C-alpha positions in Angstrom: 11.4 7.3 -6.9 11.3 6.1 -3.4 13.4 7.9 -0.8 13.8 6.2 2.6 14.4 8.0 5.8 15.2 5.9 8.8 13.2 6.5 12.0 14.3 5.2 15.6 -9.1 -2.8 0.1 -9.5 -3.8 0.3 -12.5 -4.0 -1.7 -13.1 -0.4 -2.6 -16.7 0.7 -2.6 -19.1 3.6 -2.3 -22.5 3.5 -0.6 -24.9 6.4 -0.5 -27.3 6.7 2.4 -31.0 7.0 2.0 -33.7 6.0 4.5 -36.2 4.8 1.8 -34.0 3.0 -0.8 -31.9 -0.2 -0.7 -28.2 0.4 -1.0 -26.0 -1.0 -3.7 -22.4 -2.2 -3.0 -20.2 -2.5 -6.1 -16.8 -4.2 -6.0 -14.3 -2.2 -8.0 -11.2 -4.4 -7.7 -9.7 -7.4 -5.9 -6.2 -7.9 -4.6 -4.7 -11.3 -5.7 -1.1 -11.5 -4.5 1.2 -10.1 -7.3 -0.8 -6.9 -7.1 -0.8 -6.9 -3.3 -2.7 -8.6 -0.5 -4.0 -7.4 2.8 -4.7 -3.8 2.0 -4.2 -1.6 5.1 -4.7 1.9 6.2 -6.8 4.5 4.4 -7.1 5.4 0.8 -6.2 8.9 -0.2 -7.5 10.6 -3.3 -4.9 12.7 -5.1 -5.5 15.7 -7.3 -5.4 13.4 -10.4 -8.7 11.9 -9.1 -7.2 8.5 -8.4 -7.1 6.7 -5.1 -3.8 5.5 -3.5 -3.1 3.1 -0.7 -0.8 0.3 0.6 -1.0 -3.4 1.0 0.8 -5.2 3.9 1.8 -8.2 1.8 2.0 -9.3 -1.8 3.8 -7.5 -4.6 6.5 -8.4 -7.2 9.1 -9.5 -4.8 7.8 -12.7 -3.3 10.7 -14.0 -1.4 10.4 -15.8 2.0 8.6 -13.4 4.4 8.1 -13.5 8.1 4.6 -12.2 8.1 2.8 -12.9 4.9 4.0 -16.0 3.1 4.2 -14.0 -0.1 5.6 -10.5 -0.8 6.6 -7.5 1.3 3.8 -5.1 0.4 3.0 -2.5 -2.2 1.9 1.0 -2.9 -1.0 1.0 -5.4 -3.2 3.3 -7.5 -6.9 2.6 -8.3 -8.9 4.6 -10.7 -12.6 5.5 -9.8 -13.6 2.8 -12.3 -11.5 0.1 -10.6 -8.3 -0.2 -12.7 -5.6 -1.2 -10.3 -1.9 -0.4 -10.8 1.0 -1.4 -8.5 3.3 1.7 -8.2 5.9 0.2 -5.9 6.7 -3.2 -4.5 8.7 -3.2 -1.3 12.0 -5.1 -0.6 13.6 -4.3 -3.9 16.9 -3.3 -2.3 19.4 -5.6 -0.6 18.3 -6.5 2.9 15.0 -4.7 2.2 16.6 -1.4 2.9 13.7 0.2 1.1 11.3 -1.2 3.7 8.7 -3.9 4.0 5.3 -4.4 5.4 3.6 -1.0 5.4 1.3 -1.8 8.3 -1.9 0.2 9.1 -0.7 3.7 8.5 -1.5 4.0 4.8 -0.4 7.1 2.9 -0.7 10.8 3.3 -0.1 13.5 0.7 2.3 16.3 1.7 2.0 19.9 0.7 4.7 19.1 -1.9 2.3 16.6 -3.6 4.4 13.6 -2.7 3.1 10.6 -0.8 4.5 9.7 2.6 4.1 6.4 4.5 5.7 4.2 7.1 7.0 0.6 6.8 8.1 -1.8 9.4 11.2 -2.7 7.6 12.1 -6.2 8.7 15.3 -7.5 7.2 14.1 -10.9 6.0 17.1 -13.1 6.9 17.9 -11.7 10.3 14.5 -10.4 11.4 16.1 -7.1 12.6 13.4 -4.5 12.8 13.6 -0.8 12.1 10.7 1.4 11.1 11.2 3.7 8.1 9.5 6.8 6.9 9.3 6.9 3.1 8.7 9.6 0.5 7.3 8.6 -2.9 7.2 11.0 -5.8 4.2 10.6 -8.1 
């Protein structure tokens, strides 16, 4: 459940360092549009061992957008083996009252175990902007 409060990667990889050995870069997943595009912010690892993050664009709701051409952004989960799941696609509510375009901030995990993040929240037909702080229960 997404709770909105009004307020007035990515290619995931792991590289180990060693002076004497060549490094290996392994692509775990790709973002292709419906599952999000333009990953932004940092990944957070939750107590379930999975990684969580946001994409600025893409997602299930691919209406006309001001910034992306497709979609309003997503919250996603990626397992350590690379299985990608979209948890939430933004702009599901009338006039995008649930927010859109989660730029740069990514997610944080609160003491209550919920995710928190910020969206720009542009209303797509009037371009009225209002930033929003969101809470997302896992």
